[in-house]
N, C-alpha and C positions, 0 to 999 in steps of 0.2 A: 382317736377322736370320732365321735358319732356324727355322721353326715346324713342329711335327710333330703331326699329327692322325690319326684313324682313321675308316674308313668301312666299312659292310657292303655297299654297292652294288658290283656287278660292276665290274671295272676298266674295261671298255669303256664303261660308263655314267657314268664320272666326268667332271665338268666341269673337266678339267685340260688344260693345253696340252702336257703331256708324259706319256706312259705308259711305264713302265719294267718290264722283265721280267728275272728271274734265269733263266739257262739253264744246265742241267747239261751237262757235256762230252759230245758225241756223242749227246745225247738225240734220240729220233725227233721228227719234226715232228708234234706231237700234234693231235688234233681241235680242242682249245681254241686252239692256235696257228693252225690253218687258219682257224677262225672269225674270229679276231682279224685275220688277214691279209686275209681277204675284205672286212672292214669298212674297213681302213685302208690296206693296201698289198698288193694281190692277188699281186704277183710276189715276195713276201718270201722264199719258200723258195729261189728261184733267186738272189736277191740275196745271201742268206747263203752260198750255194755260191760265187758269184763273188768275194765278199769273203773267202772262206775263214774265215768265222766258225763255229767249232765248239764254242764254249762254254768255251774255255780260261780258266783263272783270271785274272780282271781284264781279259780281252779285252772290247772295247767295239765295238758297232755302232750308229751313230746313223742313223736313217732319217727323212728329212723327209716330212711328210704334207701333201697339199694337198686342197682340196675338202671339208674337214670343219669343222664349226661351231667346235669347240674345239681339237681335237688338232692340234698343229703338228709334233711330233716323237715318234718311238718310240726308246727306248734299250734295247738288249739288252746285258746284262752277264754274262760267263761266270763260272760258279761253279767250274769245273774238275772234276777227278775227286774222288769221295768217298774220304776217307782212313779207314783202320781206326780211327784215334784221333779220337773225337768232338770233342776240344778243338782238334785241328788243323783240323778242319772249321769249328769256330766262329771260330777266328782267321782262317782263309782268308775266311770270310764277312765279318768285320769289314773286311778289306781290299777286298772287293768293294763293301761299302756306301760306304767312302771313295771308291772309284772312281766310284760312281754319283753321289755329291754333286759331285765335281769335274766329271764329264761334264755333269750338268744345269746347273751353273753356267756352264760354257763356252758353252752354247747359249742362255744367258739365260732359262732356264725360270722361270716364275712359280709354277706349281703342278704338282707331280710326283706321280702316283699309281703306287704299286708294290704288287704282290701279294706278301705274305710267303711265302717258300718253306716246304716241308713241314718240320715240326719234327723228324721222325724222323731226318733227315740229321745233326742236330746234337746229339741226345741231351739236349735240354732241353725244357721245356714252353713253351707259347705266350707266357706272361707273360715268361719270360726271353729268348725270341727277340725279342720286341718291344722289350724293354729294351735288348738288345745292338744292335738296329738303330737305335733312337733315340739311344742314347748315342754310338755310333760316328759317326752323322751329325752330331751336335752337336760332337764333337771335331774332325771334318773341317772344320767351318765356322769354326773359331777363327782369328782373325787378330790380330796385334799391330801397331797403326799409330798409337799415341798421339802419336808425336813427328814425324810427317810434316806439314810445313806446307802442302804441296800437297794439296788435297782429293781429287785423283784417286787418291792413294795410300790414302785412307781407305776401303779396300775391305771390303765385307761381303758374305757370301753371303746373299741374301734371296730365299727361295722357301718355299712350303709343301710339305712332304713328307707325302703321305697314305698311311698303311699300310692296305692293303685286306685285310680278313679278316671272316668272318661272326661271330666272337666278339669283338665290339668291347669288351666289358667287360674281358677279360684283356689285350687290346692297350692299352687306355687306362691300366690299372694299370701296365703295363710302361713306357709312355711317361712317366707321372708319376714313377716311380722314376728313370728315366733322366735326366729333367730335373734332379733334385737332384744326382745324381752328376756329370753333365756340367758343371753350373754350378760345382761345387766343383773339379773337375779343371781347368777352364779358368781359374778364379780363381787356382789355384796357378800355372798357366802364365803368367798375366799378371804375377804378382809376380816370377817368375823371369826373364821377358823384360824387365822394367823395368830401367832403368839403376841401377847400384849407388849412385849419389848420390841416387836416389829411394827405392829399396827398402832403406833403412838399418835397423839394429836397432830404433831407436825407431819407425820407420814400420811395420815388421812387427808390433811389439808393439801399436801402435795399431790395426792391422787386426784382430789377434786379439781385441782388446778390443771392437771393433765387433761382431764375430761373436758373442762371448759375451753382449753386451748384447741383441742382436737375438733370439738363440735361447735365452736364459735358461740359460746355462752359467756355472759358477763360474770366476772369472778371478783370477789372482794374477800380479803382475810384480815382480821384484826388479831394482833398478838396480845400477850398478857398485859403488857404495859398499856396498850391502847384500851383493852377491856377495862382496866382499872380507871383510866382517865375518863372513860365514857360513863362510869358509875354503874357498871354491871357487877354489883356486889355478890350476886349468886354464883356466877361463873368464876369470878375471882376468888370467892370464898372457898369453893370446892377445890380449887386448883392450888391452894396455898401449900398443901402438904407435899406436893410433887416438885421435883427439880426441873421437870420439863414444862415449857410454856404451854398454857392452854391456847386454843385457837378458836376464833369465831368465824366460820366460813359461810359466805353467802354466794349462791349461784342463781343466775337469772336467765330465763328463757322468754323471749318475746316473739309472739306469733305474727307480728306485723300489722295487727288491727288495733287501732287506738281505743276502740269501743269494747274490745274483748275483756271479759272479767279477769281479775288477777287472783290466783289461788296460791296461798302460802302453805308450804310443807315444812314442818319443824321436826327435826330428828334428834333425839337424845344421843350424845356421843361420849359416854364415859368409857374410855378405852380399857381401863381396868378399874374395878371397884373393890377395894379392900374393906369398905365401910368407913374408912377414915378412922378417927379416934374411937368411934363406936364400932370397933372392928368386928368383922364377921368371924364365925367359927371357920376353921381351916377347910372343912369339906364344903362349906357354902361359898368358898372363894374359888373353887376349882374351875368353874365355867364362867368366871366373871370377866373374861375377855369378851364375852358376848354382850356386855352392857352398852356397846356402841351400835347395836343392831338397828336401832332407829335411824341413826345418822347414816349408816351404811346403806339402808334402804332408800333414804332420801337422795343421797348423792348418786347412787346407781340409777334411780328413777330419772334423774336429769340426763344421764347418758342415753336412756331409752327414748325419752320424749324429744330430745334434740334431733333424733333420727326420724321419729314417727310424726312429729310436728302437729300436735293438737291445736285447736283453734282457741286456746286460752293462753294467758300469760302466767308463768309459774315462777315463784321465787322460793328457793330452798335455803333454809337456815339451819346450820348445825353447830351447836356449841360443843367443842371437843376438849376433854379434860381427863385427868387421872384423879381418882379419889384415894389418896394415900395418907397414912399417919406420919407425922413428924413433929418436931418442935415448933414448926410454923403453921401447922394445920389448924383449921377452924375447930373450935371446941364446943361441946354441948353447953348451951347457955349463951353463946354468942348471938348477936343480932346482926342480920345482914340487910343492907338497903339495895333494892333492885333498880333496874333501869327506869321503871315508871315511877319511882319514888317511894313505893310501898316497902314496908319492913317486915321481916319474919324472924321470930325466935327459933333458933336451931336447937331442938332438944335431942335430936339424933342425927349424927353426921352421915349415917347410912341411908337417910332419906334425902339423897343429894340430887337425884335426877330432876326432881321438881324445881330445885334451886337453879340449875343451869337452864332449864326450859323457860323458867319465868322471865329471865332476861331476853332470851331469843324471841319469845312470844311478844313481849313488850316492844322490842325493836321492830318486829314485823308490823305491828299495829301502827306505830308512830311513823315509820318511813315508807310503808307500802300501802297502807289503808286497804288491805285485801278484801275482796268480796266474800271470801271464805278462807278458813284456816283449819288445818288438820295437823295435830302433833302425833308422833308415834314414838313409843318409848318402852323399854323393858323396865317398867316403873315399879311394880309391886309384886312381891311374892303372894300377897293376898289374892291378886287376880289369877295368878297361876293356880292357886289352890281352889279358887272358886270355879274356874272354867276348864282347868286341865290344859293339855297341849294342843287341842284341836280348834279352839275358837279364841280369837282375840277379843278382849273386852272393849266395848264401845261405850263412851259416856258423852252425852251432849244434851242440851235443852233446846236445840234447834232441830225441829222435826224434819224440815225440808232437806237440810244438809245430811242429817242422819240417814234419811231414806236413800239419798244418792249414794252414800258410802256403803250402805247395806246392799243395795242392788249391785254395785260394782264388786263387792265382796262375794256375792253369790255367783256372779258371772265368772270371776277370775279364779276362784278357788281359795283365796286368802280369806277364809270365813270369819265373820265377826258375830258377837252376841251382845245385845244392849244390856247394860246394867242399870238399875233404877238410879236416876240422877236427879233426885228430888231435893228441894231446899231443906227438908227435914234433917239432912246430913250436914248442912253448911256450918252449924255452930261447932262442929267437932274440931275445927281448926282455929278456934279463937285462942288468943294469947292475952294474958294480963299485962304484958310489958312491951308488946309490939302489935302491929296490925294483925298478923296471923302467926300461926305456929306451923312448923314444917312436918309435924306428925299429928295425926288425929287423936282425939281423946279416946281412951279405951272404952268409955261408956257407949260410944257409937259403933265400935268395931268397924266393919266395912272399910278396910284400909285402902282398897283400890278406889272406892268411890270418894272417900275423903281426900285422897291425893288429887283426884280430878277436881274437887272443889278448891283445893289450893291453887291449881293452875288457872281456874276460872277468874281469879283476881287479876290476871294479866292479859285478858283478851278483849276488854272493854265490851262494845256491843257488836263485835265482828262475829258472824256465824262461825261456830267452832265445834270441832269434834276431837275428842281425845281417844287415842287407841293405845291400850296397854297390851304389849306383846310379850310380857314376861314369860308366859307359858308356851308361846308359839314360835319363838325366835330360834330355839336351839333344842336339839335332842328330842325331836318329835317321833314317837314310835309308830310302827304299824302302817306307815304310808310308804309304798314301794318307790315313790319318786323322791324321797328324802333319804339321808344317811343317818343311822343311829349315831348319837353323840356328835352331831355336826350341826352346822347352821342351816337355816331354811331359806333365808332371804325374804322372809315374810314382809309384806308391804309393797314390794316392787310391783307385783302383778296387779294388786288392788289399785295402786296409784295410777299406773299406766291405763288401766281400764277406766277408772274414774275420769281422768283428764281427757282421754280420747272420746269419751261419751258425754262430756259435760253439756 
């Protein structure tokens, strides 16, 4: 297990077997570096030249040390060039931290001391830089190996990372906050990475209940019979094909101030998506255990904010279901009636996420009258193709809320990109036999945007943002703090930042 501590002692005085240094691109060989080289590796400057180490972003130079009581290796990690955009610098730094964790693990380091870089490069204070360092390190150390029978695959990154700085109070506070956010994000990743026969709707509902009980949150769950009785035709319709009961889970955090705003978070929770009777091709089904990534993010966020205690009230709503084919499954051509009374023609049962979200959004509007509402969902392949794996699609017609979400995304690293959400696309979801249709007309294309307009029918006049994480929830390449072919926990960092800075 990776543990993170802080120390005021100079880095050369640390009792660590590995000392790590962040190096700006083409930075001169400073007096501090000369002093350190004199102690541990006198020919360091020439070695850097020979190895052509110039401090390029994520470049690594590992230097073995001999003849020293503690230190066995020096690691130099390139920070790259400074960008004019402070948030680009911060994201680049996250990737550097991920590279450091991988590099230290590769040489079997047991204790790694690293001096935090200057905060002015990143436009944040020391607390936040320490938080980002610790949070990213813990994300980088995540592994999922629950089902390997061979113990050699039960791999964990186990070393102590010491953040060196003379203001240990600010650094300690940053580490403490990072621990909470990282634990929540990695918990969401664990649920998403779990097999769909394990992370079922009842299982996730039980996990949410555990969190609510542990952190004193209000918890409500409705089973499939109650969902039908309440008139949630979308959630009930999607769930028909499965033998497992769907679940509609609500968690509430109250900050103690009656005048505080209420923010609703709604997460899509399809624990496995076969496409229903509009069945997916086999290779498109392989990662469909990740179709509950929105719900996982929302539930995990509640664990984090219950500890960090933002000054807003938060209600999290997660419709949990399996979308499977059977003789009872919803058929293309069926019409479903939702919680707010509206109807939709179902032309494709694989466009099911919007159906379960429709009921959850309607319920949130009626019972909580939130001041703002954000839904998060692995909703459309169209969004994944439009933006790829590095940006979540944002859709909204509320400029103020959109701005808040975008700012939180930039700060947190869960980056978003706004798609044009203009009324020109709205006619795409018209139906001749119901209020709306669950897939957009091919004439309009833009499947991610037309899906957003379907959801807009269920938010009334509440300020609302829709986040499509189809591309960012799973198997994101090239980011050293994530694992290939694994969950990212996208949304948790964003939501925590948004709520803490509301």
